[in-house]
C-alpha positions as CSV (number, residue, x, y, z in Angstrom):
1,X,-50.1,1.1,-54.0
2,X,-50.9,0.2,-57.6
3,X,-50.4,3.9,-58.3
4,X,-53.8,4.8,-56.9
5,X,-52.8,8.5,-56.8
6,X,-52.3,8.4,-60.6
7,X,-54.9,6.0,-61.8
8,X,-57.7,5.4,-59.2
9,X,-58.8,8.7,-57.8
10,X,-62.0,8.4,-60.0
11,X,-62.9,5.3,-58.0
12,X,-64.5,6.4,-54.8
13,X,-64.9,3.1,-53.0
14,X,-66.9,4.2,-50.0
15,X,-67.9,0.8,-48.7
16,X,-68.9,-0.5,-45.3
17,X,-66.2,-2.5,-43.6
18,X,-66.6,-6.0,-42.1
19,X,-65.1,-5.5,-38.8
20,X,-68.0,-7.5,-37.4
21,X,-68.2,-9.4,-34.2
22,X,-67.9,-8.3,-30.6
23,X,-64.4,-7.6,-29.3
24,X,-63.4,-9.0,-26.0
25,X,-61.0,-7.3,-23.7
26,X,-58.4,-10.1,-24.0
27,X,-55.4,-9.2,-26.2
28,X,-53.7,-11.8,-28.3
29,X,-50.2,-12.6,-27.0
30,X,-47.4,-13.4,-29.3
31,X,-45.9,-16.9,-28.7
32,X,-42.9,-16.1,-30.8
33,X,-40.5,-14.7,-30.4
34,X,-23.5,-11.5,-53.1
35,X,-22.5,-13.6,-53.1
36,X,-24.1,-16.1,-55.4
37,X,-26.8,-14.8,-57.7
38,X,-28.5,-18.2,-58.3
39,X,-30.1,-21.0,-56.5
40,X,-32.1,-22.1,-53.6
41,X,-30.0,-24.7,-51.9
42,X,-29.9,-24.5,-48.1
43,X,-27.6,-26.0,-45.5
44,X,-28.7,-25.2,-42.0
45,X,-25.9,-24.6,-39.4
46,X,-28.4,-24.7,-36.6
47,X,-32.1,-24.1,-37.0
48,X,-34.8,-22.9,-34.6
49,X,-38.5,-22.9,-35.3
50,X,-38.5,-25.1,-38.4
51,X,-36.3,-27.7,-40.0
52,X,-33.4,-26.7,-42.2
53,X,-34.0,-26.3,-45.9
54,X,-36.4,-24.3,-48.0
55,X,-39.7,-26.1,-48.5
56,X,-40.1,-26.5,-52.3
57,X,-43.9,-26.3,-52.1
58,X,-44.2,-23.1,-49.9
59,X,-45.9,-21.2,-52.7
60,X,-48.4,-24.0,-53.4
61,X,-50.6,-23.3,-50.4
62,X,-50.8,-19.7,-51.4
63,X,-51.7,-20.5,-55.0
64,X,-54.6,-22.6,-53.8
65,X,-56.2,-19.4,-52.5
66,X,-56.2,-17.8,-55.9
67,X,-59.7,-16.9,-57.2
68,X,-58.6,-15.0,-60.2
69,X,-60.0,-16.5,-63.4
70,X,-57.9,-15.9,-66.5
71,X,-59.5,-15.7,-69.9
72,X,-56.3,-17.0,-71.5
73,X,-55.6,-20.7,-72.3
74,X,-54.6,-22.9,-69.3
75,X,-51.1,-21.9,-68.0
76,X,-48.4,-24.4,-68.3
77,X,-46.9,-25.5,-65.0
78,X,-43.5,-24.2,-63.9
79,X,-41.1,-27.0,-64.3
80,X,-38.7,-27.9,-61.6
81,X,-35.9,-27.5,-64.2
82,X,-36.8,-23.7,-64.3
83,X,-35.1,-23.3,-61.0
84,X,-31.5,-22.2,-61.4
85,X,-28.9,-24.3,-59.8
86,X,-26.9,-22.9,-56.8
87,X,-23.2,-22.2,-57.0
88,X,-22.8,-21.9,-53.2
89,X,-24.9,-23.3,-50.3
90,X,-27.1,-20.9,-48.3
91,X,-26.0,-21.5,-44.7
92,X,-28.5,-20.5,-42.1
93,X,-28.2,-19.9,-38.4
94,X,-32.0,-19.8,-38.0
95,X,-35.2,-20.1,-40.1
96,X,-38.8,-20.0,-38.9
97,X,-42.1,-18.2,-38.7
98,X,-44.3,-16.5,-36.1
99,X,-47.3,-14.1,-35.8
100,X,-47.5,-10.5,-34.8
101,X,-50.6,-8.7,-33.5
102,X,-54.1,-10.0,-33.7
103,X,-57.3,-9.4,-31.7
104,X,-59.8,-11.9,-30.3
105,X,-63.5,-11.5,-31.2
106,X,-66.7,-13.5,-30.7
107,X,-67.8,-15.4,-33.8
108,X,-71.3,-16.8,-33.7
109,X,-71.2,-17.6,-37.4
110,X,-68.1,-19.6,-38.0
111,X,-69.6,-21.4,-41.1
112,X,-70.2,-24.8,-39.4
113,X,-73.9,-24.2,-38.8
114,X,-75.0,-26.9,-41.3
115,X,-72.9,-29.6,-39.7
116,X,-73.2,-28.5,-36.1
117,X,-74.5,-31.9,-35.1
118,X,-71.2,-33.4,-36.1
119,X,-68.7,-30.7,-35.0
120,X,-70.6,-29.0,-32.2
121,X,-71.9,-25.5,-31.7
122,X,-70.6,-23.1,-34.4
123,X,-70.0,-20.2,-32.0
124,X,-66.9,-19.2,-30.2
125,X,-63.9,-16.9,-30.3
126,X,-61.5,-16.4,-33.3
127,X,-58.4,-14.3,-33.8
128,X,-58.3,-11.8,-36.6
129,X,-55.9,-9.0,-37.9
130,X,-52.8,-11.1,-37.0
131,X,-49.8,-10.9,-39.4
132,X,-47.8,-14.0,-40.4
133,X,-44.0,-13.5,-40.5
134,X,-41.4,-15.9,-42.1
135,X,-37.7,-15.3,-41.6
136,X,-34.3,-16.5,-42.2
137,X,-31.0,-15.5,-40.7
138,X,-27.6,-16.5,-42.2
139,X,-24.6,-17.5,-40.1
140,X,-23.0,-14.3,-41.5
141,X,-25.8,-12.0,-40.4
142,X,-24.3,-8.8,-39.2
143,X,-26.5,-6.0,-40.6
144,X,-29.8,-4.4,-39.7
145,X,-32.8,-6.7,-40.1
146,X,-34.9,-6.0,-43.1
147,X,-38.7,-6.5,-43.3
148,X,-40.3,-6.9,-46.7
149,X,-44.0,-6.3,-47.2
150,X,-45.8,-7.3,-50.5
151,X,-48.2,-5.3,-52.6
152,X,-51.7,-5.5,-53.8
153,X,-53.2,-8.8,-54.7
154,X,-49.9,-10.6,-53.9
155,X,-48.3,-12.5,-51.0
156,X,-44.8,-12.8,-49.7
157,X,-44.1,-15.0,-52.7
158,X,-43.3,-11.7,-54.4
159,X,-39.9,-11.6,-52.7
160,X,-39.0,-15.3,-53.2
161,X,-37.9,-17.2,-56.4
162,X,-38.6,-15.1,-59.5
163,X,-41.1,-16.2,-62.2
164,X,-38.2,-17.6,-64.3
165,X,-36.6,-19.4,-61.4
166,X,-33.9,-17.0,-60.3
167,X,-32.9,-16.0,-56.8
168,X,-35.3,-13.5,-55.2
169,X,-34.6,-10.7,-52.8
170,X,-35.6,-12.9,-49.8
171,X,-32.6,-15.2,-50.4
172,X,-30.3,-12.5,-51.8
173,X,-30.6,-10.2,-48.8
174,X,-30.0,-13.2,-46.5
175,X,-26.9,-14.2,-48.4
176,X,-25.7,-10.6,-48.1
177,X,-25.8,-10.6,-44.3
178,X,-29.2,-9.2,-43.5
179,X,-31.6,-11.0,-41.2
180,X,-34.6,-11.1,-43.6
181,X,-38.3,-11.1,-42.7
182,X,-41.3,-11.5,-45.0
183,X,-44.5,-10.0,-43.7
184,X,-47.8,-11.3,-45.0
185,X,-50.3,-8.5,-44.9
186,X,-53.1,-9.0,-42.3
187,X,-56.2,-10.2,-44.1
188,X,-54.1,-11.9,-46.8
189,X,-52.6,-15.3,-47.5
190,X,-51.3,-17.1,-44.4
191,X,-52.3,-14.3,-42.1
192,X,-56.0,-15.2,-42.8
193,X,-59.0,-12.9,-42.9
194,X,-62.1,-12.1,-40.9
195,X,-64.9,-14.3,-42.3
196,X,-67.7,-13.1,-40.1
197,X,-69.3,-10.5,-42.4
198,X,-69.5,-13.0,-45.3
199,X,-71.2,-15.6,-43.2
200,X,-73.6,-13.1,-41.8
201,X,-74.7,-12.2,-45.4
202,X,-75.1,-15.9,-46.2
203,X,-77.4,-16.4,-43.2
204,X,-79.4,-13.3,-44.1
205,X,-78.3,-11.3,-41.1
206,X,-76.8,-8.6,-43.4
207,X,-77.7,-7.5,-46.9
208,X,-75.3,-8.4,-49.8
209,X,-74.7,-4.7,-50.2
210,X,-72.9,-4.7,-46.9
211,X,-70.0,-6.7,-48.5
212,X,-67.1,-4.8,-49.9
213,X,-65.5,-6.0,-53.1
214,X,-62.7,-8.6,-52.9
215,X,-59.9,-7.1,-55.1
216,X,-58.4,-9.4,-57.7
217,X,-55.7,-8.6,-60.2
218,X,-56.5,-10.0,-63.7
219,X,-53.8,-10.6,-66.3
220,X,-54.8,-7.4,-68.1
221,X,-54.6,-5.4,-64.8
222,X,-51.3,-6.8,-63.9
223,X,-49.7,-6.3,-67.3
224,X,-50.7,-2.6,-67.6
225,X,-50.4,-1.6,-63.9
226,X,-47.1,-3.3,-63.5
227,X,-45.9,-1.5,-66.6
228,X,-44.8,-4.6,-68.5
229,X,-45.6,-3.0,-71.8
230,X,-47.6,-0.4,-73.7
231,X,-50.3,-2.9,-74.5
232,X,-51.3,-6.3,-73.0
233,X,-49.0,-8.9,-74.4
234,X,-46.6,-6.4,-75.9
235,X,-43.5,-5.9,-73.8
236,X,-41.5,-2.7,-73.9
237,X,-38.4,-3.1,-76.2
238,X,-36.1,-2.7,-73.2
239,X,-38.2,-4.6,-70.7
240,X,-36.3,-6.2,-67.9
241,X,-39.2,-8.4,-66.8
242,X,-39.1,-12.1,-67.8
243,X,-42.3,-11.9,-69.9
244,X,-41.7,-15.3,-71.4
245,X,-42.7,-16.5,-67.9
246,X,-45.6,-14.1,-67.4
247,X,-48.0,-16.9,-66.5
248,X,-45.9,-17.5,-63.4
249,X,-46.5,-13.9,-62.3
250,X,-50.2,-14.4,-62.9
251,X,-50.2,-17.4,-60.6
252,X,-49.0,-15.2,-57.8
253,X,-52.1,-13.1,-57.8
254,X,-54.4,-13.9,-54.8
255,X,-57.5,-12.2,-53.4
256,X,-56.9,-8.9,-51.6
257,X,-59.3,-8.3,-48.7
258,X,-58.0,-4.9,-47.6
259,X,-61.5,-3.5,-47.9
260,X,-62.7,-5.8,-45.1
261,X,-60.4,-3.7,-42.9
262,X,-60.9,-0.1,-44.1
263,X,-64.1,1.5,-45.4
264,X,-62.5,3.7,-48.1
265,X,-59.5,2.6,-50.1
266,X,-58.6,6.0,-51.5
267,X,-58.8,7.7,-48.1
268,X,-56.5,5.0,-46.7
269,X,-54.0,5.6,-49.5
270,X,-53.8,9.4,-49.3
271,X,-53.7,9.7,-45.5
272,X,-50.4,9.4,-43.6
273,X,-52.4,8.3,-40.5
274,X,-53.7,4.7,-40.5
275,X,-55.0,2.1,-38.2
276,X,-54.8,-0.7,-40.8
277,X,-53.8,-3.9,-38.9
278,X,-50.7,-4.4,-41.1
279,X,-49.4,-0.9,-40.3
280,X,-50.0,-1.4,-36.6
281,X,-48.3,-4.8,-36.7
282,X,-45.3,-3.5,-38.6
283,X,-44.7,-0.9,-35.9
284,X,-44.9,-3.6,-33.3
285,X,-42.6,-6.0,-35.2
286,X,-39.8,-3.4,-35.7
287,X,-39.9,-2.7,-31.9
288,X,-39.8,-6.4,-31.0
289,X,-36.9,-7.0,-33.4
290,X,-34.9,-4.3,-31.6
291,X,-34.7,-2.3,-34.8
292,X,-35.4,-3.0,-38.4
293,X,-35.7,-1.4,-41.8
294,X,-39.2,-1.6,-43.2
295,X,-39.6,-2.1,-47.0
296,X,-43.0,-1.6,-48.6
297,X,-43.9,-2.1,-52.3
298,X,-46.9,-0.7,-54.3
299,X,-50.0,-1.0,-52.1
300,X,-47.8,-1.3,-49.0
301,X,-45.2,1.2,-50.1
302,X,-46.4,3.8,-47.6
303,X,-47.0,1.4,-44.8
304,X,-43.5,1.8,-43.3
305,X,-44.0,5.6,-43.1
306,X,-47.4,5.1,-41.5
307,X,-45.9,2.6,-39.1
308,X,-43.2,5.1,-38.1
309,X,-45.9,7.7,-37.4
310,X,-47.2,5.4,-34.7
311,X,-44.3,6.8,-32.6
312,X,-43.0,3.4,-31.4
313,X,-39.2,2.8,-31.4
314,X,-37.4,0.4,-33.7
315,X,-37.8,1.7,-37.2
316,X,-34.2,2.2,-38.4
317,X,-35.1,3.0,-42.0
318,X,-38.0,3.4,-44.4
319,X,-37.8,2.1,-48.0
320,X,-40.8,2.8,-50.3
321,X,-40.7,1.0,-53.7
322,X,-42.9,2.1,-56.5
323,X,-44.9,4.5,-54.4
324,X,-46.7,7.7,-53.9
325,X,-45.7,10.2,-51.2
326,X,-47.4,12.5,-48.7
327,X,-47.5,16.2,-49.4
328,X,-49.9,16.7,-46.4
329,X,-47.5,16.0,-43.5
330,X,-47.9,18.2,-40.5
331,X,-45.1,19.6,-38.3
332,X,-45.4,16.8,-35.7
333,X,-45.2,14.1,-38.4
334,X,-42.2,15.7,-40.0
335,X,-40.5,15.8,-36.6
336,X,-40.8,12.0,-36.4
337,X,-39.7,11.3,-40.0
338,X,-36.6,13.5,-39.8
339,X,-35.1,11.0,-37.4
340,X,-35.4,8.0,-39.9
341,X,-33.6,7.7,-43.2
342,X,-36.0,7.3,-46.1
343,X,-35.5,5.9,-49.6
344,X,-38.0,6.2,-52.4
345,X,-37.2,4.1,-55.5
346,X,-39.1,3.8,-58.8
347,X,-38.6,2.0,-62.1
348,X,-39.1,2.9,-65.7
349,X,-41.9,3.7,-68.2
350,X,-44.0,6.0,-66.0
351,X,-46.6,8.2,-67.9
352,X,-45.8,11.1,-65.6
353,X,-42.4,12.6,-64.7
354,X,-40.6,11.3,-61.6
355,X,-40.4,12.2,-58.8
356,X,-44.1,13.1,-58.5
357,X,-45.1,16.6,-57.1
358,X,-46.1,14.9,-53.8
359,X,-42.7,13.2,-53.5
360,X,-40.9,16.4,-54.2
361,X,-43.0,18.1,-51.5
362,X,-42.3,15.4,-48.9
363,X,-38.6,15.2,-49.7
364,X,-38.1,19.0,-49.5
365,X,-40.1,19.3,-46.3
366,X,-38.2,16.5,-44.5
367,X,-34.7,17.4,-45.8
368,X,-35.3,21.1,-45.0
369,X,-36.1,20.1,-41.4
370,X,-32.8,18.2,-41.2
371,X,-34.0,14.8,-42.3
372,X,-32.5,12.3,-44.8
373,X,-34.9,11.4,-47.7
374,X,-33.5,10.1,-51.0
375,X,-35.4,9.7,-54.2
376,X,-33.9,7.3,-56.8
377,X,-35.4,6.8,-60.3
378,X,-33.6,3.9,-61.9
379,X,-33.6,5.6,-65.4
380,X,-31.7,8.5,-63.8
381,X,-28.9,6.0,-63.0
382,X,-28.9,4.8,-66.6
383,X,-30.8,1.7,-65.7
384,X,-33.8,1.4,-68.1
385,X,-36.6,-1.0,-68.7
386,X,-37.4,-1.9,-65.1
387,X,-41.1,-2.7,-64.4
388,X,-43.2,-2.2,-61.3
389,X,-41.9,-5.6,-60.1
390,X,-38.1,-4.9,-60.2
391,X,-37.5,-7.4,-57.4
392,X,-38.5,-10.0,-60.1
393,X,-36.9,-8.3,-63.1
394,X,-33.9,-9.8,-64.9
395,X,-31.6,-7.3,-63.2
396,X,-33.1,-7.7,-59.7
397,X,-29.7,-8.4,-58.1
398,X,-28.4,-5.1,-59.6
399,X,-31.3,-3.2,-58.2
400,X,-30.9,-4.9,-54.8
401,X,-27.3,-3.8,-54.7
402,X,-28.4,-0.2,-55.1
403,X,-30.8,-0.6,-52.1
404,X,-28.0,-2.2,-50.1
405,X,-25.6,0.6,-51.0
406,X,-28.2,3.1,-49.6
407,X,-28.5,0.9,-46.5
408,X,-24.8,1.0,-46.0
409,X,-24.5,4.7,-46.4
410,X,-27.6,5.8,-44.6
411,X,-28.5,3.2,-42.0
412,X,-25.7,0.7,-41.1
413,X,-22.6,3.1,-41.1
414,X,-24.3,6.0,-39.3
415,X,-25.5,3.6,-36.6
416,X,-21.9,2.4,-36.0
417,X,-20.5,6.0,-35.6
């Protein structure tokens, strides 16, 4: 997560959840289904689900949701000229989006009460806990699908164009032959969130104390937690993050409503068992794709492991970026994880030695049982200065190639034997 195990154990957030409303028995059915290091130009060979091309304003709708107030002067807008030109077109076979999961509940307080005379009765059914997926598949796609899940207080924008206009992992993995999927955590961004509890408080049906906090990443929080420098505004001398465009990172921060879905943040982080909607949806997605590698980062880093422990088929690999591990796995859980290759990767400038004791314990338990768990600390490879956000760092392509080499050696090649 944002290193909850190292920094947030003193925050016992025992809060009532907002899973309000009466569930119906009706389930929600899905209706869906390196080479160039720069650029975002797209030519669609044949496209299904949406028109060819990458919409230039995709991030705009997400930014409109941002409620974080910065104390610094107004941020300058990112200029179109910040985007790096492409040297080769990105040729897609398919690009689109769909939803996974969701449940239908009765909502008697949809927020339209004051204008009911114009829009009709405010009650009815709504869908919650669904997860929005966007994807692209190049004409050269021949490798295992990869699903990326963003971290705390962020959206799928994390994997797209970097703050200084370079190619992000979403495009780079697509160019490298991977069908690439971006999962927007349930309760975040385009996946939406359950509003019922908030409206119940407004109407006096619940006390304000029933509301959990909505998590927001301030500029100070992001700078220090993402390990951009020893002090706010002071980058590490070897920093790989484009700190001259730090305001563009701050624009990516959006409200995190995970505490509307779980009553205790710490308990959720430390337990390998989870019924968080995003975890459940990831397990379903991997199965429906016919197999996929799940990649979690920060808050979501352990979600792939938790999804695997659901016991559903389809998870071909687990990649945890900037993460904690589980030293409390039981024999049954280990028996599931020994069948799935696992990669743990971290950057630089940790206060504590890496791997952590929990990661050592998990690695040793899984590998001793015949599994395949790898821990990579980038500084151990001679790559220094990477932040918590190495998918956006100046050497993000280099780091992506390390991930791809692991995929070749541990997932793709073994599957072809």
